BAVEX-355269 format. One record per residue (C-alpha): x, y, z; residue in one letter; residue number from 1. Coordinates in steps of 0.05 Angstrom, whole numbers, plus 5000, padded with zeros to 4 digits. Example, Ala and Ser with C-alpha at 12.3 -4.5 7.8 and 13.67 -1.06 7.14 Angstrom:
REM BAVEX-355269
@x:5246&y:4910&z:5156&resn:A&resi:1
@x:5273&y:4979&z:5143&resn:S&resi:2
This chain:
REM BAVEX-355269
@x:4685&y:5047&z:4841&resn:M&resi:1
@x:4621&y:5057&z:4881&resn:R&resi:2
@x:4627&y:5140&z:4886&resn:E&resi:3
@x:4628&y:5141&z:4805&resn:R&resi:4
@x:4580&y:5083&z:4798&resn:G&resi:5
@x:4623&y:5032&z:4761&resn:F&resi:6
@x:4588&y:4978&z:4791&resn:L&resi:7
@x:4510&y:5004&z:4782&resn:E&resi:8
@x:4523&y:5018&z:4717&resn:K&resi:9
@x:4556&y:4948&z:4695&resn:R&resi:10
@x:4499&y:4924&z:4731&resn:L&resi:11
@x:4444&y:4950&z:4688&resn:A&resi:12
@x:4470&y:4923&z:4626&resn:E&resi:13
@x:4448&y:4862&z:4651&resn:V&resi:14
@x:4386&y:4859&z:4694&resn:G&resi:15
@x:4356&y:4904&z:4756&resn:D&resi:16
@x:4404&y:4888&z:4816&resn:Y&resi:17
@x:4406&y:4926&z:4881&resn:Q&resi:18
@x:4479&y:4939&z:4901&resn:V&resi:19
@x:4486&y:4947&z:4983&resn:R&resi:20
@x:4545&y:4972&z:4990&resn:W&resi:21
@x:4589&y:4966&z:5068&resn:A&resi:22
@x:4648&y:4987&z:5098&resn:D&resi:23
@x:4688&y:4954&z:5146&resn:Y&resi:24
@x:4757&y:4969&z:5181&resn:D&resi:25
@x:4788&y:4910&z:5170&resn:T&resi:26
@x:4771&y:4828&z:5137&resn:G&resi:27
@x:4749&y:4792&z:5195&resn:A&resi:28
@x:4677&y:4831&z:5193&resn:P&resi:29
@x:4671&y:4816&z:5119&resn:I&resi:30
@x:4684&y:4744&z:5119&resn:T&resi:31
@x:4650&y:4731&z:5175&resn:A&resi:32
@x:4576&y:4774&z:5133&resn:Q&resi:33
@x:4595&y:4727&z:5072&resn:M&resi:34
@x:4598&y:4657&z:5117&resn:L&resi:35
@x:4532&y:4682&z:5137&resn:A&resi:36
@x:4509&y:4691&z:5071&resn:G&resi:37
@x:4497&y:4769&z:5067&resn:K&resi:38
@x:4553&y:4790&z:5030&resn:I&resi:39
@x:4571&y:4768&z:4966&resn:D&resi:40
@x:4624&y:4788&z:4938&resn:I&resi:41
@x:4684&y:4827&z:4983&resn:G&resi:42
@x:4750&y:4856&z:4984&resn:S&resi:43
@x:4812&y:4859&z:5032&resn:M&resi:44
@x:4888&y:4845&z:5046&resn:G&resi:45
@x:4921&y:4783&z:5030&resn:D&resi:46
@x:4919&y:4758&z:5105&resn:Y&resi:47
@x:4843&y:4764&z:5113&resn:P&resi:48
@x:4837&y:4730&z:5043&resn:L&resi:49
@x:4870&y:4672&z:5066&resn:L&resi:50
@x:4834&y:4669&z:5126&resn:I&resi:51
@x:4770&y:4674&z:5085&resn:N&resi:52
@x:4776&y:4614&z:5046&resn:G&resi:53
@x:4807&y:4581&z:5096&resn:S&resi:54
@x:4738&y:4589&z:5144&resn:R&resi:55
@x:4693&y:4580&z:5078&resn:A&resi:56
@x:4728&y:4533&z:5043&resn:G&resi:57
@x:4737&y:4510&z:4972&resn:T&resi:58
@x:4677&y:4464&z:4956&resn:G&resi:59
@x:4612&y:4490&z:4933&resn:D&resi:60
@x:4585&y:4533&z:4982&resn:R&resi:61
@x:4656&y:4552&z:4993&resn:G&resi:62
@x:4693&y:4615&z:4970&resn:T&resi:63
@x:4744&y:4645&z:4911&resn:T&resi:64
@x:4787&y:4692&z:4903&resn:M&resi:65
@x:4777&y:4724&z:4832&resn:I&resi:66
@x:4818&y:4791&z:4820&resn:A&resi:67
@x:4880&y:4837&z:4853&resn:V&resi:68
@x:4849&y:4904&z:4870&resn:T&resi:69
@x:4916&y:4927&z:4889&resn:G&resi:70
@x:4984&y:4903&z:4908&resn:W&resi:71
@x:5062&y:4918&z:4924&resn:N&resi:72
@x:5114&y:4866&z:4893&resn:P&resi:73
@x:5160&y:4883&z:4957&resn:R&resi:74
@x:5116&y:4885&z:5014&resn:G&resi:75
@x:5109&y:4960&z:5024&resn:A&resi:76
@x:5027&y:4967&z:5027&resn:L&resi:77
@x:5049&y:4940&z:5103&resn:N&resi:78
@x:5088&y:4981&z:5155&resn:G&resi:79
@x:5117&y:4997&z:5228&resn:V&resi:80
@x:5108&y:5066&z:5267&resn:V&resi:81
@x:5127&y:5085&z:5320&resn:V&resi:82
@x:5110&y:5160&z:5354&resn:G&resi:83
@x:5139&y:5218&z:5325&resn:A&resi:84
@x:5189&y:5232&z:5389&resn:D&resi:85
@x:5195&y:5163&z:5406&resn:S&resi:86
@x:5281&y:5137&z:5422&resn:P&resi:87
@x:5262&y:5074&z:5383&resn:V&resi:88
@x:5294&y:5082&z:5312&resn:S&resi:89
@x:5296&y:5003&z:5280&resn:T&resi:90
@x:5258&y:4945&z:5293&resn:L&resi:91
@x:5300&y:4915&z:5333&resn:E&resi:92
@x:5292&y:4972&z:5385&resn:D&resi:93
@x:5222&y:4947&z:5402&resn:L&resi:94
@x:5245&y:4888&z:5429&resn:E&resi:95
@x:5204&y:4883&z:5501&resn:G&resi:96
@x:5156&y:4938&z:5476&resn:K&resi:97
@x:5073&y:4935&z:5461&resn:S&resi:98
@x:5051&y:4936&z:5386&resn:I&resi:99
@x:4989&y:4943&z:5378&resn:S&resi:100
@x:4962&y:4901&z:5316&resn:A&resi:101
@x:4900&y:4880&z:5281&resn:S&resi:102
@x:4922&y:4805&z:5300&resn:V&resi:103
@x:4912&y:4768&z:5236&resn:G&resi:104
@x:4910&y:4824&z:5180&resn:S&resi:105
@x:4969&y:4829&z:5136&resn:A&resi:106
@x:5004&y:4883&z:5178&resn:G&resi:107
@x:5016&y:4844&z:5240&resn:H&resi:108
@x:5038&y:4789&z:5188&resn:G&resi:109
@x:5086&y:4841&z:5166&resn:T&resi:110
@x:5101&y:4848&z:5244&resn:L&resi:111
@x:5111&y:4779&z:5261&resn:V&resi:112
@x:5149&y:4759&z:5200&resn:Q&resi:113
@x:5200&y:4833&z:5208&resn:A&resi:114
@x:5212&y:4815&z:5279&resn:L&resi:115
@x:5222&y:4734&z:5271&resn:D&resi:116
@x:5272&y:4756&z:5209&resn:R&resi:117
@x:5307&y:4798&z:5262&resn:A&resi:118
@x:5308&y:4748&z:5308&resn:G&resi:119
@x:5265&y:4774&z:5355&resn:I&resi:120
@x:5214&y:4729&z:5385&resn:D&resi:121
@x:5142&y:4752&z:5356&resn:P&resi:122
@x:5100&y:4718&z:5411&resn:E&resi:123
@x:5146&y:4734&z:5476&resn:T&resi:124
@x:5194&y:4800&z:5461&resn:A&resi:125
@x:5145&y:4836&z:5448&resn:V&resi:126
@x:5071&y:4849&z:5475&resn:S&resi:127
@x:5016&y:4852&z:5413&resn:V&resi:128
@x:4955&y:4885&z:5429&resn:E&resi:129
@x:4902&y:4860&z:5383&resn:N&resi:130
@x:4861&y:4931&z:5364&resn:Q&resi:131
@x:4828&y:4956&z:5304&resn:D&resi:132
@x:4872&y:5006&z:5271&resn:P&resi:133
@x:4835&y:5069&z:5289&resn:G&resi:134
@x:4844&y:5037&z:5370&resn:V&resi:135
@x:4921&y:5027&z:5361&resn:G&resi:136
@x:4927&y:5094&z:5329&resn:A&resi:137
@x:4895&y:5135&z:5390&resn:S&resi:138
@x:4938&y:5086&z:5433&resn:A&resi:139
@x:5001&y:5112&z:5398&resn:L&resi:140
@x:4982&y:5175&z:5422&resn:Q&resi:141
@x:4959&y:5164&z:5482&resn:A&resi:142
@x:5019&y:5133&z:5495&resn:G&resi:143
@x:4997&y:5061&z:5518&resn:S&resi:144
@x:5030&y:5024&z:5458&resn:V&resi:145
@x:5096&y:5039&z:5439&resn:D&resi:146
@x:5084&y:5028&z:5355&resn:A&resi:147
@x:5031&y:5013&z:5313&resn:V&resi:148
@x:5035&y:4955&z:5260&resn:A&resi:149
@x:4970&y:4962&z:5210&resn:Q&resi:150
@x:4959&y:4961&z:5127&resn:F&resi:151
@x:4955&y:5021&z:5087&resn:V&resi:152
@x:4933&y:5081&z:5091&resn:A&resi:153
@x:4950&y:5082&z:5164&resn:W&resi:154
@x:5025&y:5084&z:5163&resn:P&resi:155
@x:5031&y:5144&z:5115&resn:G&resi:156
@x:4959&y:5177&z:5144&resn:Y&resi:157
@x:4998&y:5185&z:5218&resn:L&resi:158
@x:5060&y:5202&z:5197&resn:A&resi:159
@x:5023&y:5252&z:5156&resn:W&resi:160
@x:4993&y:5283&z:5210&resn:R&resi:161
@x:5061&y:5287&z:5248&resn:D&resi:162
@x:5030&y:5231&z:5298&resn:D&resi:163
@x:5080&y:5184&z:5286&resn:A&resi:164
@x:5151&y:5160&z:5231&resn:R&resi:165
@x:5162&y:5101&z:5194&resn:L&resi:166
@x:5209&y:5055&z:5239&resn:V&resi:167
@x:5193&y:4994&z:5191&resn:Y&resi:168
@x:5180&y:4995&z:5121&resn:D&resi:169
@x:5146&y:4921&z:5096&resn:G&resi:170
@x:5183&y:4925&z:5030&resn:G&resi:171
@x:5251&y:4908&z:5063&resn:E&resi:172
@x:5213&y:4830&z:5069&resn:L&resi:173
@x:5209&y:4835&z:4990&resn:E&resi:174
@x:5147&y:4799&z:5000&resn:V&resi:175
@x:5086&y:4813&z:4952&resn:P&resi:176
@x:5027&y:4839&z:4986&resn:T&resi:177
@x:4962&y:4843&z:4957&resn:L&resi:178
@x:4890&y:4865&z:4970&resn:H&resi:179
@x:4842&y:4825&z:4927&resn:G&resi:180
@x:4759&y:4806&z:4914&resn:T&resi:181
@x:4732&y:4748&z:4941&resn:V&resi:182
@x:4663&y:4730&z:4919&resn:V&resi:183
@x:4621&y:4669&z:4944&resn:R&resi:184
@x:4624&y:4614&z:4894&resn:K&resi:185
@x:4543&y:4605&z:4909&resn:E&resi:186
@x:4527&y:4666&z:4870&resn:V&resi:187
@x:4590&y:4650&z:4824&resn:A&resi:188
@x:4556&y:4592&z:4803&resn:R&resi:189
@x:4485&y:4618&z:4804&resn:E&resi:190
@x:4490&y:4690&z:4786&resn:E&resi:191
@x:4558&y:4694&z:4728&resn:P&resi:192
@x:4534&y:4755&z:4703&resn:E&resi:193
@x:4540&y:4787&z:4764&resn:V&resi:194
@x:4609&y:4773&z:4780&resn:V&resi:195
@x:4625&y:4789&z:4709&resn:R&resi:196
@x:4588&y:4863&z:4717&resn:A&resi:197
@x:4632&y:4865&z:4785&resn:F&resi:198
@x:4704&y:4855&z:4747&resn:L&resi:199
@x:4679&y:4897&z:4698&resn:K&resi:200
@x:4670&y:4957&z:4742&resn:A&resi:201
@x:4730&y:4952&z:4773&resn:Q&resi:202
@x:4765&y:4940&z:4714&resn:L&resi:203
@x:4727&y:5014&z:4703&resn:D&resi:204
@x:4755&y:5038&z:4761&resn:A&resi:205
@x:4817&y:5021&z:4751&resn:T&resi:206
@x:4824&y:5057&z:4691&resn:E&resi:207
@x:4788&y:5121&z:4715&resn:Y&resi:208
@x:4850&y:5118&z:4776&resn:L&resi:209
@x:4901&y:5111&z:4720&resn:H&resi:210
@x:4876&y:5168&z:4682&resn:E&resi:211
@x:4857&y:5216&z:4735&resn:N&resi:212
@x:4897&y:5194&z:4793&resn:P&resi:213
@x:4894&y:5264&z:4835&resn:V&resi:214
@x:4811&y:5271&z:4824&resn:E&resi:215
@x:4802&y:5203&z:4852&resn:A&resi:216
@x:4850&y:5214&z:4911&resn:A&resi:217
@x:4799&y:5284&z:4924&resn:Q&resi:218
@x:4737&y:5221&z:4912&resn:I&resi:219
@x:4773&y:5172&z:4965&resn:V&resi:220
@x:4784&y:5227&z:5016&resn:A&resi:221
@x:4719&y:5255&z:5014&resn:D&resi:222
@x:4687&y:5181&z:5030&resn:E&resi:223
@x:4742&y:5158&z:5073&resn:T&resi:224
@x:4763&y:5217&z:5116&resn:G&resi:225
@x:4842&y:5211&z:5096&resn:L&resi:226
@x:4883&y:5271&z:5079&resn:P&resi:227
@x:4876&y:5278&z:4994&resn:P&resi:228
@x:4959&y:5276&z:5009&resn:E&resi:229
@x:4958&y:5208&z:5051&resn:V&resi:230
@x:4905&y:5175&z:4985&resn:V&resi:231
@x:4950&y:5196&z:4928&resn:Y&resi:232
@x:5021&y:5172&z:4973&resn:L&resi:233
@x:4983&y:5103&z:4960&resn:Y&resi:234
@x:4931&y:5112&z:4894&resn:N&resi:235
@x:4980&y:5163&z:4862&resn:G&resi:236
@x:5021&y:5155&z:4796&resn:R&resi:237
@x:5075&y:5105&z:4822&resn:G&resi:238
@x:5035&y:5107&z:4883&resn:G&resi:239
@x:5060&y:5047&z:4939&resn:V&resi:240
@x:4999&y:5006&z:4916&resn:S&resi:241
@x:4997&y:4989&z:4842&resn:S&resi:242
@x:4928&y:4982&z:4809&resn:F&resi:243
@x:4930&y:4921&z:4760&resn:D&resi:244
@x:4868&y:4874&z:4770&resn:A&resi:245
@x:4909&y:4809&z:4741&resn:T&resi:246
@x:4932&y:4752&z:4783&resn:I&resi:247
@x:5001&y:4743&z:4771&resn:K&resi:248
@x:5044&y:4674&z:4798&resn:D&resi:249
@x:5080&y:4716&z:4842&resn:E&resi:250
@x:5024&y:4736&z:4880&resn:Q&resi:251
@x:5001&y:4662&z:4880&resn:V&resi:252
@x:5066&y:4644&z:4897&resn:E&resi:253
@x:5069&y:4688&z:4956&resn:A&resi:254
@x:5003&y:4671&z:4982&resn:L&resi:255
@x:5028&y:4598&z:4979&resn:T&resi:256
@x:5078&y:4604&z:5033&resn:Q&resi:257
@x:5039&y:4657&z:5073&resn:D&resi:258
@x:4990&y:4589&z:5093&resn:V&resi:259
@x:5033&y:4551&z:5132&resn:P&resi:260
@x:5060&y:4621&z:5173&resn:F&resi:261
@x:4989&y:4637&z:5183&resn:L&resi:262
@x:4977&y:4566&z:5209&resn:R&resi:263
@x:5038&y:4573&z:5250&resn:S&resi:264
@x:5007&y:4630&z:5291&resn:I&resi:265
@x:4939&y:4611&z:5287&resn:G&resi:266
@x:4897&y:4651&z:5261&resn:V&resi:267
@x:4887&y:4606&z:5194&resn:V&resi:268
@x:4861&y:4525&z:5228&resn:E&resi:269
@x:4839&y:4493&z:5171&resn:R&resi:270
@x:4892&y:4478&z:5102&resn:P&resi:271
@x:4879&y:4515&z:5039&resn:L&resi:272
@x:4898&y:4495&z:4979&resn:D&resi:273
@x:4914&y:4562&z:4938&resn:V&resi:274
@x:4911&y:4540&z:4872&resn:D&resi:275
@x:4845&y:4520&z:4884&resn:A&resi:276
@x:4816&y:4576&z:4922&resn:F&resi:277
@x:4854&y:4626&z:4869&resn:V&resi:278
@x:4812&y:4626&z:4798&resn:D&resi:279
@x:4815&y:4682&z:4750&resn:D&resi:280
@x:4762&y:4647&z:4698&resn:T&resi:281
@x:4726&y:4707&z:4704&resn:A&resi:282
@x:4767&y:4762&z:4706&resn:L&resi:283
@x:4806&y:4729&z:4642&resn:R&resi:284
@x:4733&y:4736&z:4602&resn:E&resi:285
@x:4719&y:4802&z:4633&resn:A&resi:286
@x:4785&y:4831&z:4618&resn:Y&resi:287
@x:4797&y:4809&z:4547&resn:G&resi:288
@x:4862&y:4789&z:4504&resn:D&resi:289
@x:4915&y:4832&z:4540&resn:S&resi:290
@x:4908&y:4786&z:4604&resn:Y&resi:291
@x:4972&y:4747&z:4597&resn:D&resi:292
@x:5015&y:4807&z:4573&resn:R&resi:293
@x:4991&y:4843&z:4631&resn:D&resi:294
@x:4995&y:4793&z:4681&resn:A&resi:295
@x:5066&y:4773&z:4662&resn:A&resi:296
@x:5085&y:4841&z:4682&resn:S&resi:297
@x:5106&y:4870&z:4751&resn:T&resi:298
@x:5121&y:4937&z:4734&resn:A&resi:299
@x:5068&y:4996&z:4753&resn:N&resi:300
@x:5025&y:5003&z:4706&resn:P&resi:301
@x:5012&y:5082&z:4734&resn:A&resi:302
@x:5088&y:5113&z:4726&resn:P&resi:303
@x:5107&y:5182&z:4734&resn:I&resi:304
@x:5119&y:5205&z:4667&resn:E&resi:305
@x:5131&y:5276&z:4637&resn:G&resi:306
@x:5188&y:5324&z:4627&resn:R&resi:307
@x:5223&y:5350&z:4695&resn:D&resi:308
@x:5217&y:5434&z:4686&resn:A&resi:309
@x:5268&y:5441&z:4737&resn:T&resi:310
@x:5324&y:5394&z:4712&resn:C&resi:311
@x:5304&y:5398&z:4642&resn:D&resi:312
@x:5296&y:5330&z:4624&resn:R&resi:313
@x:5249&y:5276&z:4619&resn:K&resi:314
@x:5222&y:5228&z:4663&resn:V&resi:315
@x:5237&y:5155&z:4654&resn:T&resi:316
@x:5268&y:5117&z:4713&resn:D&resi:317
@x:5215&y:5091&z:4768&resn:P&resi:318
@x:5265&y:5086&z:4816&resn:A&resi:319
@x:5279&y:5154&z:4823&resn:T&resi:320
@x:5219&y:5192&z:4791&resn:A&resi:321
@x:5188&y:5234&z:4844&resn:G&resi:322
@x:5134&y:5287&z:4849&resn:E&resi:323
@x:5111&y:5349&z:4866&resn:L&resi:324
@x:5050&y:5373&z:4888&resn:W&resi:325
@x:5043&y:5450&z:4896&resn:V&resi:326
@x:4980&y:5497&z:4926&resn:Q&resi:327
@x:4928&y:5515&z:4886&resn:G&resi:328
@x:4948&y:5466&z:4826&resn:E&resi:329
@x:4900&y:5417&z:4800&resn:D&resi:330
@x:4967&y:5370&z:4782&resn:D&resi:331
@x:5030&y:5344&z:4801&resn:T&resi:332
@x:5088&y:5363&z:4771&resn:R&resi:333
@x:5145&y:5304&z:4759&resn:P&resi:334
@x:5207&y:5303&z:4780&resn:A&resi:335
@x:5276&y:5258&z:4746&resn:A&resi:336
@x:5296&y:5239&z:4818&resn:D&resi:337
@x:5314&y:5267&z:4887&resn:P&resi:338
@x:5360&y:5322&z:4876&resn:T&resi:339
@x:5323&y:5341&z:4813&resn:C&resi:340
@x:5258&y:5345&z:4867&resn:L&resi:341
@x:5292&y:5381&z:4923&resn:V&resi:342
@x:5315&y:5434&z:4867&resn:R&resi:343
@x:5244&y:5442&z:4850&resn:A&resi:344
@x:5223&y:5458&z:4921&resn:V&resi:345
@x:5285&y:5500&z:4930&resn:A&resi:346
@x:5260&y:5541&z:4873&resn:E&resi:347
@x:5190&y:5548&z:4882&resn:L&resi:348
@x:5163&y:5617&z:4869&resn:D&resi:349
@x:5148&y:5671&z:4932&resn:D&resi:350
@x:5072&y:5645&z:4923&resn:G&resi:351
@x:5081&y:5583&z:4910&resn:E&resi:352
@x:5080&y:5543&z:4981&resn:R&resi:353
@x:5090&y:5458&z:4974&resn:L&resi:354
@x:5023&y:5425&z:4988&resn:R&resi:355
@x:5064&y:5358&z:4991&resn:A&resi:356
@x:5129&y:5307&z:4959&resn:A&resi:357
@x:5135&y:5239&z:4943&resn:Y&resi:358
@x:5195&y:5206&z:4925&resn:L&resi:359
@x:5218&y:5125&z:4929&resn:P&resi:360
@x:5268&y:5100&z:4981&resn:D&resi:361
@x:5332&y:5099&z:4951&resn:A&resi:362
@x:5345&y:5021&z:4975&resn:Q&resi:363
@x:5271&y:5003&z:4991&resn:T&resi:364
@x:5230&y:5031&z:4925&resn:G&resi:365
@x:5176&y:5043&z:4976&resn:T&resi:366
@x:5138&y:5117&z:4956&resn:R&resi:367
@x:5143&y:5163&z:5013&resn:W&resi:368
@x:5135&y:5237&z:5042&resn:F&resi:369
@x:5198&y:5262&z:5015&resn:A&resi:370
@x:5191&y:5318&z:5068&resn:D&resi:371
@x:5193&y:5262&z:5115&resn:R&resi:372
@x:5240&y:5221&z:5100&resn:M&resi:373
@x:5315&y:5205&z:5124&resn:L&resi:374
@x:5366&y:5245&z:5082&resn:W&resi:375
@x:5437&y:5234&z:5060&resn:L&resi:376
@x:5486&y:5276&z:5014&resn:R&resi:377
@x:5528&y:5224&z:4965&resn:D&resi:378
@x:5574&y:5268&z:4924&resn:G&resi:379
@x:5530&y:5320&z:4887&resn:E&resi:380
@x:5477&y:5267&z:4898&resn:E&resi:381
@x:5407&y:5272&z:4947&resn:L&resi:382
@x:5381&y:5213&z:4971&resn:L&resi:383
@x:5326&y:5190&z:5007&resn:P&resi:384
@x:5296&y:5140&z:5064&resn:F&resi:385
@x:5237&y:5113&z:5090&resn:A&resi:386
@x:5267&y:5088&z:5150&resn:T&resi:387
@x:5335&y:5095&z:5197&resn:E&resi:388
@x:5341&y:5021&z:5186&resn:Q&resi:389
@x:5346&y:5040&z:5105&resn:S&resi:390
@x:5389&y:5097&z:5104&resn:R&resi:391
@x:5446&y:5051&z:5154&resn:S&resi:392
@x:5442&y:4994&z:5111&resn:E&resi:393
@x:5472&y:5052&z:5053&resn:Y&resi:394
@x:5510&y:5094&z:5098&resn:A&resi:395
@x:5549&y:5033&z:5113&resn:A&resi:396
@x:5563&y:5012&z:5041&resn:D&resi:397
@x:5573&y:5081&z:5021&resn:N&resi:398
@x:5615&y:5115&z:5085&resn:P&resi:399
@x:5634&y:5187&z:5046&resn:G&resi:400
@x:5555&y:5202&z:5051&resn:A&resi:401
@x:5539&y:5239&z:5103&resn:S&resi:402
@x:5471&y:5261&z:5132&resn:E&resi:403
@x:5422&y:5317&z:5126&resn:L&resi:404
@x:5351&y:5346&z:5139&resn:T&resi:405
@x:5303&y:5356&z:5091&resn:W&resi:406
@x:5314&y:5433&z:5098&resn:D&resi:407
@x:5388&y:5427&z:5093&resn:Q&resi:408
@x:5384&y:5383&z:5035&resn:A&resi:409
@x:5333&y:5443&z:5004&resn:V&resi:410
@x:5382&y:5485&z:5030&resn:A&resi:411
@x:5441&y:5455&z:4979&resn:T&resi:412
@x:5388&y:5466&z:4924&resn:Q&resi:413
@x:5384&y:5540&z:4938&resn:A&resi:414
@x:5411&y:5582&z:4871&resn:G&resi:415
@x:5418&y:5513&z:4824&resn:G&resi:416
@x:5447&y:5469&z:4883&resn:G&resi:417
@x:5520&y:5509&z:4884&resn:A&resi:418
@x:5526&y:5492&z:4957&resn:S&resi:419
């Protein structure tokens, strides 16, 4: 939104306004600045949103959540990674270990819930180091922590650098996670035209992202320093994050269920009425007549589409569709399923080099880098998994499946998949 100037363009339609942008690694400083009246509109993850609402309150001088920026229906915006050479292969292996997390963040919440489900006491059975994401990444490299639990895009970034590997996929929780937009009520009440302009600008940015996903990834990469391949993992077609501004019942329900949990771990001190905190009135006005229809849909509005040139068939199933990104090309190539994608990699011409490849986990659906996934061969079918836990669950139900590496998977498809 910032780099394309969408907000400035929309504000120019309603008055003479100056925009001051500010970047923060986490939601906590945004909330502090909003409480001080120095930031009017903020964007942050679900747990920081709830902390924001709790601290500001829902009264006349409080804050209100007015839109979603991006979300994942199963919780895959967060994850836990360990060092690339770590002996840890599952969440259970982290018992007694040291884990970096930003306490009160969505990544921290995912860690606590995942440990709790695994029967590991998150307060006594692990040591949580309260660190910003960048500090945690450095600590993992230095060996001073055993794992990092963070939100988008840190797990993918560390995996892409080959500094880490995903050991827990937040999608295994099957609880929606989201990032949203929050505004000070004083601003919403006294300058509604500014809020409408912001929401229209957010919708402009979402439309641009859907229509130009590779270009948008490059813009974000230029501004953040993240590799474009990592940005595209999350923001691309069929990405981990669905960019859909509408506020859905499933999201409100998840936020409501999160409040008592956040209170139980001490990061939310005052109760929060989520129904009073969430208000889509302004978004409905900015969005138009299709709001209710789109709010009722949980599908990613930017799926992978097109024709798989290798398998010569149309790409139709988001649960299996992937993409190849070849060096020197300005768009990705669609693949109908994992086997077709691996075959396409095996059949790259001598002068072609793979830049990145993306596939959904065969169990959780979480999109990940194909060459950094764990693989099984089940008959003639190749199946990718983002974590060992996911692969083990499939293998337990399908004992005939055999493990293989990415290179071995590619080798099976050389010559059209005859081996």
